[in-house]
N, C-alpha and C positions, 0 to 999 in steps of 0.2 A: 409582132413583127409584120411588116407589110410587104410581103413578097408576092409577086404575081406568079402565075403558073409558068410563064416564060422564065422568070428568075429561078424557080424550082428546077425546071428542066436543065437550065444552064449549070446549076450546082450539081445535079446528078451526073451530068456529063463530065464536068470538071473533076469531080472527086470519085467518079466511077462507083456510084452508090445507087441503090434502088430507092423508089419513092417511100417504101416502108422504112428503110434505114434513115432517109431524110426526115421523115416524120418523127422518128425516135430521137434523132439528134436535136431537132427543134424543140422537143419537149425538155431536153436537158439545158436549153438556153435559159439563163437566169434573167429575170425581169429587173432592169437597172433601176426602176422606180421603187423597188422594195429593198428593205434592209437585207444584208447577206443571209441572215438566219431565215427570214420570211421567204426570200427567193429560193433558198434550198428546199424549204418545206413544200413550196409550190411545185418545184421540179420533181421532188420525190412523189408527191401525190399524183401528178400527171403521169409519171413513169409507171406507177402501180396501176392506174386506170388503163393506160395503154396495154400493159401486160395482161390484165384480167378481162378487159372489155373488147379490145381490138384484136388481141392475139399476140402471142410471142413471136419475136423474130427467130428465124432458124439459127441454130448454133453456128452455121457457116457465116450468116450475116453479122452476128455479134462478134465472132472471132475476126472477121475481116476488119470491122471498125476498130477493134482492140489492137490487132496486129499492126495496123497502119497508124495507131496512136491517135485516131480521130476522137475516140472516147477512151476514158481511163476506167478500168475495171477494178473496183475496190472489194469485190466479192471474195469469199474464201474459195480456194481451189475446188472446182467441181460444182459450184453454185452460180446461179445467174439471176439474183434478185435485181429488178430494174432500178430500185431506189439506191443501189450501190454503184451505179454508173455515173460518170461525170464527163462533161464535154471538156476535151483538152483545151486549156486556155489559149494555146497558139492557133486554134481554129475558130475561136469566138468571133473574130472580125468577119469571117466569111458568112456567118449566119445572123449577125446582129444588124439591126436597122442602121442604115448609114445616116449618121447625124451630120455629115459634112454639108449636105445640100440645103434644102428649104429651112429646116429648124435652125441651123447655124446662121443663115442669112436673116431669119426672123429675129434671132437674139441680137445680132449685130445692129439691126435697124431699130430695135426697141430701145427706148431711153433707159438709163440706169436708175432714174428716180422719177416719181410723179408727185404732184402736190394736191392736197385737198383744197376746199374753198377757203379755209383759214390760212392757207400757205404752209401747212405742215408737210414736211418732206417724208416720203416713204420709199423704201427700196422696191424697185420694179422688177428686178431680175434676181430673185433669191433662190433660183433652181438651175439645174443644168439643162443642156439641150436634150439629153437623153430622157429627161423626165417629161418633156412636152412633145417630143418627136412623133410618137405614134398618134397622139390625139390631134396634133396639128396636121399631119399628113392626111389623116382620115377626114378632118374638117374641110380641107381644101380639095379633097378628092384626088390627091396626088397630082394636081394640075399645075403646070407651069404658068398658065394664064392667070389662074386664081391666086397663086402665090405672088405673082408680080403685082396684081391688084392690091393684095394685102400690104405689100411693101409701100405702095403708093399711098394707101390709106393711112398707114403709120406715119409717113412723112407729113401728110396733111394734118393729122391729129396732133403731132408734136408742134407744128407751126401754129396751130390754133388752140393749144391748151386742152385738147380733148382726150389725152391719155389720163385716165382716172383710176387705174387698177394695175395690179401686177400682171406680168406676162402669162402666168398660169391661168388666171381668171380670164384674161383677154382671149386666150385660146379656147378655154372651156365654154365661154359664152359666145364664141364667134363674134366678138365685139366689133370686128371690122365692118360687119353688116350695119351696125348702128352708126359707125363713123360714116359710112356711105350715105346713109339716110340723113345724117347731120350735114354732110357736104351739100346735098341737094337742097336742104332747107336753107342753109346759109346762102347759097347761090341765088335761090328764089327771093329771099329776103333782100339781098343786095340789089337785085334788079327791080323789085317792086317799091323799095324805098327811095330809089333814085328819082330825082326831080328832073323832068324833061322841060327844057326852056325853049 
């Protein structure tokens, strides 16, 4: 999840929770890129690490989160094993990466298919926004300016047949940087090949 300190403070104020409670809640957030079973295992592992290495929340802090139903306690009465807590699904949207912005616009701008040199068609968007969201936002430094440049690069790449991979690889390789270099090369070629009369 890509939250700034400012976002964390806002969440603490809004939900009236401590930073330690917020950290514990974030540990319980499932990674949408993993299968349900793998995401649960990852949460349980992190929860146990938090409990043993960072230190336990006070019983008041845990009871507060449970009583307000921010977390669900699956422990037997009188126990508090951290791998038996779960984030209440109705609170997931407050803590999950917002996919509405940059990643959604990226998905909308990217073509549905791309073609290889032989003309074979391939699916370009075989994943969800959630699966690329974190990588994309990190890659662009969560910057409006860089995101808008990427959208411009995609438009140019579509018009010039330069989309040669699926969106996941496009994001992972920061392929827009190659598109920018290609745009410069094409512009220079165009000007040097022109005949001046």
